[in-house]
SEKOL-782301 format. One line per 8 residues: number of its first residue (from 1); for each residue x negated, z, y of C-alpha. Coordinates in nm, 4 decimals. Example, Ala and Ser with C-alpha at 12.3 -4.5 7.8 and 13.67 -1.06 7.14 Angstrom:
1> -1.2300 0.7800 -0.4500  -1.3670 0.7140 -0.1060
REM end
This chain:
1> 0.0000 0.0000 0.0000  -0.1323 -0.0943 0.3475  -0.1762 0.1692 0.6181  0.1106 0.0311 0.8293  0.3502 0.0430 0.5316  0.2405 0.3956 0.4439  0.2876 0.5121 0.8045  0.6390 0.3662 0.7983
9> 0.7231 0.5361 0.4663  0.6003 0.8768 0.5872  0.7793 0.8370 0.9196  1.1092 0.7806 0.7353  1.0505 1.0948 0.5264  0.9720 1.3094 0.8305  1.2732 1.1828 1.0244  1.4895 1.3551 0.7628
17> 1.3421 1.6932 0.8612  1.5122 1.8954 1.1349  1.3139 2.0536 1.4204  1.3759 2.3955 1.2648  1.2384 2.2762 0.9292  0.9261 2.1345 1.0968  0.8599 2.4616 1.2778  0.9162 2.6697 0.9618
25> 0.6956 2.4428 0.7512  0.4224 2.4472 1.0176  0.4257 2.8288 1.0211  0.3803 2.8412 0.6422  0.0827 2.6062 0.6687  -0.0817 2.7913 0.9566  -0.0572 3.1236 0.7678  -0.2817 2.9795 0.4932
33> -0.5691 2.8726 0.7204  -0.8847 3.0785 0.6487  -1.0285 3.3165 0.9091  -1.3234 3.1893 1.1113  -1.5095 3.2427 1.4394  -1.5278 2.9004 1.6023  -1.2737 2.6345 1.5163  -1.2240 2.2783 1.6340
41> -0.8566 2.1742 1.6236  -0.7221 1.8212 1.6487  -0.4019 1.8788 1.8449  -0.1120 1.6934 1.6914  0.2037 1.5556 1.8403  0.5026 1.3891 1.6710  0.4688 1.2897 1.3048  0.2075 1.5481 1.2086
49> 0.1970 1.9206 1.1391  0.2485 2.1014 1.4673  -0.0843 2.2653 1.5607  0.0471 2.3966 1.8933  0.1428 2.7322 1.7390  -0.1921 2.7454 1.5630  -0.3896 2.6995 1.8841  -0.1811 2.9529 2.0741
57> -0.2440 3.2131 1.8018  -0.6128 3.1300 1.7633  -0.6801 3.1538 2.1388  -0.5926 3.5232 2.1205  -0.8795 3.6061 1.8834  -1.1429 3.3301 1.8417  -1.3145 3.0405 2.0188  -1.1104 2.7194 2.0125
65> -1.2588 2.3760 2.0722  -1.0595 2.0548 2.1132  -1.2008 1.7029 2.0663  -1.1660 1.4053 2.3003  -1.2882 1.0460 2.3196  -1.4674 0.9117 2.6272  -1.6254 0.5664 2.6513  -1.6247 0.5342 2.2731
73> -1.8047 0.8651 2.2226  -1.6676 1.1826 2.0665  -1.6930 1.5176 2.2467  -1.5420 1.8628 2.2197  -1.4544 2.1059 2.4930  -1.3806 2.4773 2.4735  -1.0361 2.5786 2.6008  -0.8980 2.9165 2.6990
81> -0.5305 2.8319 2.7402  -0.2891 2.5785 2.5919  -0.2026 2.4526 2.9400  -0.5509 2.2978 2.9597  -0.4364 2.0130 2.7321  -0.2786 1.6755 2.8155  -0.1739 1.3714 2.6117  -0.4626 1.1358 2.5346
89> -0.5264 0.8541 2.2882  -0.2747 0.7987 2.0057  -0.0528 1.0777 2.1386  -0.3170 1.3426 2.0655  -0.3514 1.6230 2.3183  -0.6927 1.6419 2.4863  -0.8562 1.8792 2.7376  -0.7718 1.8251 3.1051
97> -1.1097 1.9594 3.2205  -1.3614 1.7748 3.0091  -1.6627 1.9999 2.9973  -1.8482 1.8580 2.6930  -1.9820 2.1384 2.4819  -2.1314 1.8899 2.2404  -2.1036 1.5544 2.0695  -2.2397 1.6989 1.7469
105> -2.0617 1.9777 1.5645  -2.3697 2.1895 1.5040  -2.5118 2.1629 1.8579  -2.2699 2.3537 2.0802  -2.4353 2.4201 2.4197  -2.3588 2.7913 2.4442  -2.4999 2.8626 2.0988  -2.1645 2.8864 1.9232
113> -2.1461 2.6937 1.5984  -1.8274 2.5215 1.4862  -1.7668 2.6348 1.1274  -1.4257 2.4780 1.0681  -1.2370 2.1653 1.1768  -0.8589 2.1638 1.1377  -0.7065 1.8161 1.1212  -0.3402 1.7158 1.0906
121> -0.2637 1.3646 0.9685  0.0088 1.1137 0.8879  -0.0673 1.1310 0.5139  -0.3205 1.2728 0.2674  -0.3878 1.2134 -0.1006  -0.5163 1.4651 -0.3556  -0.8637 1.3140 -0.3344  -0.8875 1.4389 0.0255
129> -0.8408 1.1045 0.1986  -0.6571 1.1155 0.5314  -0.4433 0.8628 0.7141  -0.4582 0.9295 1.0882  -0.2907 0.7701 1.3882  -0.5789 0.5638 1.5206  -0.8659 0.3420 1.4174  -1.1323 0.5955 1.3307
137> -1.2428 0.7286 1.6730  -1.1670 1.0845 1.5788  -1.3158 1.0426 1.2307  -1.6606 1.0120 1.3895  -1.6432 1.3820 1.4555  -1.5840 1.4611 1.0898  -1.9127 1.3091 0.9739  -2.1195 1.6233 1.0187
145> -2.1974 1.8279 0.7079  -2.1761 2.2032 0.6469  -1.8498 2.2305 0.8383  -1.5290 2.3099 0.6498  -1.2825 2.0256 0.7071  -0.9191 2.1243 0.6524  -0.6324 1.8756 0.6514  -0.2829 1.9952 0.7430
153> 0.0273 1.8251 0.6048  0.3852 1.8795 0.5037  0.4406 1.8366 0.1303  0.6310 1.5159 0.2143  0.3039 1.3712 0.3502  0.1107 1.4018 0.0230  0.0877 1.0610 -0.1462  -0.0809 0.9193 -0.4566
161> -0.3287 0.7068 -0.2662  -0.4377 0.6661 0.0969  -0.6083 0.3324 0.1793  -0.9699 0.4110 0.2645  -1.1914 0.2431 0.5239  -1.5639 0.2820 0.5857  -1.5212 0.5293 0.8722  -1.2771 0.7561 0.6845
169> -1.3978 1.1070 0.5975  -1.2606 1.3224 0.3147  -1.1183 1.6688 0.3715  -1.2614 1.9738 0.1926  -0.9145 2.1309 0.1642  -0.5594 2.0183 0.2321  -0.3037 2.2838 0.3213  0.0661 2.2071 0.2855
177> 0.3758 2.4237 0.3218  0.3809 2.4616 -0.0606  0.0172 2.4697 -0.1784  -0.3536 2.4391 -0.1072  -0.5131 2.1249 -0.2501  -0.8851 2.1256 -0.3224  -0.9871 1.7581 -0.3674  -1.2728 1.8598 -0.5976
185> -1.0467 2.0422 -0.8440  -0.9037 1.8726 -1.1510  -0.5894 2.0842 -1.1578  -0.4899 2.1007 -1.5236  -0.2142 2.3528 -1.4520  -0.0399 2.1153 -1.2120  -0.0728 1.8099 -1.4378  0.0415 2.0069 -1.7447
193> 0.3514 2.1295 -1.5601  0.4413 1.7703 -1.4721  0.3903 1.6557 -1.8332  0.6076 1.9381 -1.9706  0.8839 1.8486 -1.7254  0.8693 1.4854 -1.8405  0.8782 1.5906 -2.2056  1.1732 1.8209 -2.1404
201> 1.3601 1.5320 -1.9813  1.2704 1.3074 -2.2755  1.4291 1.5334 -2.5406  1.7149 1.6692 -2.3294  1.9758 1.4466 -2.4938  1.8629 1.5024 -2.8532  2.1176 1.6721 -3.0742  1.8433 1.8054 -3.3010
209> 1.5486 1.9417 -3.1051  1.1868 1.9101 -3.2282  1.0627 2.2170 -3.4160  0.7119 2.3693 -3.4163  0.6089 2.6252 -3.6781  0.3200 2.8498 -3.5731  0.1388 3.0613 -3.8318  -0.0606 3.3619 -3.7092
217> -0.2822 3.5552 -3.9493  -0.4056 3.8955 -3.8346  -0.3976 4.0843 -3.5058  -0.6707 3.9197 -3.2947  -0.5676 3.9811 -2.9285  -0.6854 3.6374 -2.8103  -0.4970 3.4591 -3.0907  -0.1802 3.6552 -3.0133
225> -0.2044 3.5543 -2.6465  -0.2524 3.1862 -2.7377  0.0481 3.1948 -2.9706  0.2583 3.3569 -2.6984  0.1554 3.0851 -2.4518  0.2563 2.8161 -2.7002  0.5935 2.9849 -2.7570  0.6507 2.9930 -2.3816
233> 0.5655 2.6238 -2.3499  0.8105 2.5401 -2.6313  1.0812 2.7269 -2.4437  1.0025 2.5415 -2.1194  1.0146 2.1995 -2.2855  1.3111 2.2688 -2.5151  1.1247 2.2682 -2.8464  1.2389 2.5076 -3.1208
241> 0.9589 2.7533 -3.1994  0.9270 2.9350 -3.5340  0.6607 3.2032 -3.5727  0.5242 3.3278 -3.9058  0.3152 3.6479 -3.8917  0.0859 3.7345 -4.1809  -0.1381 4.0380 -4.2213  -0.5173 4.0230 -4.1753
249> -0.5761 4.0797 -4.5484  -0.3197 3.8280 -4.6760  -0.4275 3.6396 -4.9897  -0.5276 3.2773 -4.9351  -0.2738 3.1625 -5.1958  0.0097 3.3271 -5.0041  -0.0891 3.1321 -4.6925  -0.1143 2.8114 -4.8975
257> 0.2342 2.8776 -5.0387  0.3781 2.9184 -4.6879  0.2209 2.5930 -4.5697  0.3608 2.4054 -4.8702  0.7070 2.5399 -4.7868  0.6709 2.4285 -4.4249  0.5510 2.0852 -4.5378  0.8725 2.0478 -4.7404
265> 1.1013 2.1905 -4.4697  1.2741 1.8939 -4.3006  1.3710 2.1195 -4.0090  1.0026 2.1649 -3.9204  0.8302 1.8737 -3.7439  0.4962 2.0271 -3.6530  0.2775 2.2928 -3.8178  0.0042 2.4863 -3.6394
273> -0.2129 2.7497 -3.8049  -0.3781 2.9538 -3.5299  -0.7566 2.9573 -3.5681  -0.9874 3.1298 -3.6389  -0.8724 3.2664 -3.9722  -1.0096 3.5801 -4.1451  -1.3424 3.5215 -4.3228  -1.1981 3.5481 -4.6726
281> -0.9786 3.2416 -4.6141  -1.1214 2.8881 -4.6419  -1.0317 2.7416 -4.3024  -1.0987 2.3781 -4.3964  -0.8871 2.4086 -4.7116  -0.5932 2.5399 -4.5043  -0.6270 2.2562 -4.2512  -0.6220 1.9999 -4.5332
289> -0.3132 2.1649 -4.6898  -0.1035 2.0769 -4.3836  0.0889 1.7490 -4.4171  -0.1050 1.5126 -4.1871  0.2295 1.3849 -4.0492  0.2997 1.7411 -3.9285  -0.0595 1.8144 -3.8206  0.0124 1.8508 -3.4484
297> -0.3279 2.0155 -3.3924  -0.4947 1.6899 -3.5023  -0.7460 1.8636 -3.7313  -0.6540 1.7003 -4.0652  -0.9270 1.4623 -4.1973  -0.6757 1.1740 -4.2081  -0.5933 1.2154 -3.8383  -0.9607 1.2610 -3.7475
305> -1.0420 0.9436 -3.9411  -0.7684 0.7471 -3.7641  -0.9024 0.8556 -3.4252  -1.2565 0.7493 -3.5246  -1.1444 0.3886 -3.5790  -0.9000 0.3796 -3.2887  -0.5831 0.3864 -3.4977  -0.2605 0.5711 -3.4197
313> -0.2604 0.9327 -3.5353  -0.2423 1.2872 -3.4029  -0.5254 1.3469 -3.1582  -0.6723 1.6954 -3.1317  -0.4995 1.8637 -2.8383  -0.7984 1.9691 -2.6245  -0.9789 1.6307 -2.6348  -0.6469 1.4559 -2.5756
321> -0.5802 1.6886 -2.2789  -0.9213 1.6153 -2.1263  -0.8643 1.2398 -2.1523  -0.5168 1.2674 -1.9993  -0.6496 1.4798 -1.7127  -0.9198 1.2215 -1.6339  -0.6606 0.9437 -1.6387  -0.4174 1.1381 -1.4188
329> -0.6931 1.1625 -1.1574  -0.7796 0.7932 -1.2105  -1.1357 0.8653 -1.3209  -1.3010 0.5460 -1.4440  -1.4446 0.5990 -1.7937  -1.5515 0.2498 -1.9014  -1.9255 0.2021 -1.8618  -1.9888 0.5620 -1.7538
337> -2.2677 0.7765 -1.8987  -2.0999 1.0817 -2.0526  -2.2861 1.3846 -2.1838  -2.1017 1.6301 -2.4106  -2.2557 1.9731 -2.4646  -2.1125 2.1007 -2.7935  -2.0531 1.9257 -3.1273  -1.7576 2.1161 -3.2747
345> -1.5010 1.9427 -3.4943  -1.2284 2.0649 -3.2589  -1.3669 1.9395 -2.9239  -1.7143 1.7851 -2.9143  -1.6921 1.5282 -3.1925  -1.3323 1.4073 -3.1363  -1.3751 1.3724 -2.7606  -1.6916 1.1701 -2.8182
353> -1.4884 0.9291 -3.0330  -1.2117 0.9026 -2.7717  -1.4645 0.8292 -2.4981  -1.6391 0.5670 -2.7123  -1.3014 0.4013 -2.7686  -1.2647 0.3863 -2.3884  -1.6014 0.2142 -2.3441  -1.8154 0.5076 -2.2291
361> -2.1810 0.5568 -2.3268  -2.1812 0.8961 -2.4966  -2.4574 1.1494 -2.5646  -2.3832 1.4666 -2.7640  -2.6030 1.7708 -2.7045  -2.6122 2.0838 -2.9207  -2.8160 2.3932 -3.0024  -3.1049 2.1834 -3.1379
369> -3.1232 1.9533 -2.8337  -3.4615 1.9629 -2.6627  -3.4626 1.9841 -2.2803  -3.0882 2.0134 -2.2247  -3.1339 1.9959 -1.8466  -3.2889 1.6499 -1.8718  -2.9853 1.5252 -2.0648  -2.7193 1.6839 -1.8414
377> -2.8866 1.5600 -1.5204  -2.8243 1.2048 -1.6346  -2.4503 1.2535 -1.6842  -2.1948 1.0857 -1.4613  -1.9323 1.2805 -1.6564  -2.0395 1.6124 -1.8106  -1.8172 1.7857 -2.0674  -1.9145 2.1373 -2.1787
385> -1.7594 2.3144 -2.4792  -1.9898 2.5734 -2.6350  -1.8494 2.9178 -2.5458  -2.1525 3.0435 -2.3487  -2.0698 3.1873 -2.0029  -2.2315 3.0006 -1.7123  -2.4620 2.8001 -1.9416  -2.4601 2.5023 -1.7031
393> -2.6113 2.5775 -1.3621  -2.6218 2.3663 -1.0460  -2.9799 2.2571 -1.1198  -2.8576 2.0939 -1.4414  -2.5928 1.8747 -1.2777  -2.6272 1.5407 -1.1030  -2.5056 1.5122 -0.7420  -2.1538 1.3652 -0.7410
401> -2.0981 1.4102 -1.1159  -1.7617 1.4940 -1.2740  -1.7669 1.8182 -1.4747  -1.5150 1.9202 -1.7417  -1.5479 2.2856 -1.8470  -1.3727 2.3465 -2.1808  -1.5237 2.6919 -2.2341  -1.3102 3.0062 -2.2112
409> -1.5108 3.3290 -2.2143  -1.3822 3.6850 -2.1725  -1.6292 3.9036 -1.9888  -1.5749 4.2785 -2.0070  -1.5254 4.4221 -1.6573  -1.3436 4.7530 -1.6151  -1.3114 4.6995 -1.2392  -1.0508 4.4348 -1.3263
417> -0.6910 4.5365 -1.3962  -0.7028 4.3847 -1.7468  -1.0504 4.5217 -1.8185  -1.2045 4.1738 -1.8256  -1.2262 3.8447 -1.6397  -1.2300 3.4894 -1.7711  -1.4967 3.2309 -1.6963  -1.6099 2.8989 -1.8363
425> -1.9391 2.7576 -1.9618  -2.0227 2.6287 -1.6123  -2.1417 2.8262 -1.3087  -1.8317 2.7113 -1.1224  -1.8957 2.8207 -0.7629  -2.2487 2.6799 -0.7424  -2.1878 2.3651 -0.9470  -1.8768 2.2811 -0.7429
433> -2.0943 2.2325 -0.4326  -2.2732 1.9398 -0.5974  -2.0013 1.7580 -0.7907  -1.7204 1.5206 -0.6980  -1.4677 1.6721 -0.9420  -1.4609 1.9830 -1.1608  -1.2121 2.1729 -1.3771  -1.1596 2.5428 -1.3017
441> -1.1375 2.8149 -1.5676  -0.8605 2.9182 -1.6062  -0.6016 2.6533 -1.4973  -0.8119 2.3577 -1.6023  -0.8322 2.2292 -1.9588  -0.6345 2.5171 -2.1181  -0.2896 2.4216 -1.9846  -0.3553 2.0576 -2.0775
449> -0.4248 2.1598 -2.4393  -0.0843 2.3266 -2.4658  0.0920 2.0336 -2.2948  -0.0625 1.7960 -2.5503  0.0552 2.0236 -2.8337  0.4093 1.9842 -2.6995  0.3648 1.6064 -2.6806  0.2305 1.5917 -3.0374
457> 0.5256 1.7982 -3.1636  0.7730 1.5569 -3.0062  0.5789 1.2664 -3.1574  0.5959 1.4383 -3.4990  0.9718 1.4679 -3.4567  0.9962 1.0943 -3.3890  0.7835 1.0145 -3.6975  0.9893 1.2549 -3.9106
465> 1.3205 1.1013 -3.7988  1.1840 0.7509 -3.8535  1.0816 0.8385 -4.2108  1.4230 0.9918 -4.2832  1.5966 0.6723 -4.1653  1.3708 0.4591 -4.3914  1.4478 0.6833 -4.6924  1.8218 0.6330 -4.6435
REM end
């Protein structure tokens, strides 16, 4: 979509908002803006978030600078009162008394340093791209690094894609009346919610709902939490959930008997045995006992084999979730150098196969890999799934890389309400500064795994119904 068409579309959306709604929405946005000492504010007029209230509030407590254009150059001037502004180019309010403090953000004459720029816009996308009113004059001022650039928008102004030109600068954060968007974050929670809503809509009219049987052996706290999360997701989507609880010391044959019964039960479409299992039970044997047509976890050798040759089958939920997340954010995979740290049968190996099928060049690293840093530094896409807290540091990641953190680690910390905190295999805060995209932990890959389990269960239901029709 061209910029003129997008401006027209957004204008039509905003015209449906009343003045009261605009003021209320603007207040919600302004409340979310971080505290700072010296802020530069682009002062909006019609068609953008109202920054008038923001400036009036900020003037009471911090230094406020406002930009202006003069003879093709960009300047900012410090103001002390809102009355010092008048309408300038593109309907943007500019200082009446133009005392140029600087034409570079980090060189303010009185020694103050601008540490945040607040910018309203006509439209933003989740990648941080902004559609403004003019032809890039004001974007010149956004070129300076080490300054937090915050875009302000109503939720109605968030679009899938903003056309980008050479002068356009990305925002570090986008604040709307409903959320804060970090363009570097691959938000698995948000994408998973959307997928579950679509799945719920898909099965809404079915007389017989898909059914997932979950088998939990023992009392492991983490396993119990995962099972509870899966039950909740089933409820949200509209899938029937059946839970089978077995004691820690259950005989292997009793578990095998239960799985055989579930295989034969036509009411059950998908079977999931929560891993890990107690040591006295042969995990691989149990996986292979599950009917591969009901293997919604995608662990059965038949399904793994189908994936390896690119044929239709159940794909392991975490690898499938990672691939879907990359596609939702329109990450190009073909031709990219991908490094996977971890070679498990559940994540590392299957995701390598999926990426190969998409045309990526894949390297798998593991505990025997020599000079791991050398390998990870070459990755355009880095996927980490080993279960070692903060294994990957900023020094091990290429500038501008995309990082997928599959690890979920519980770290004991009695200062926390739960007695622990959760982190991934990547040093998130430091690595984030270098990369173009990264998944958080939690709210990254985890929710996508559960969403894919729901999708696989619905697929199993379709296969089951298809087979029943053929038998008749």
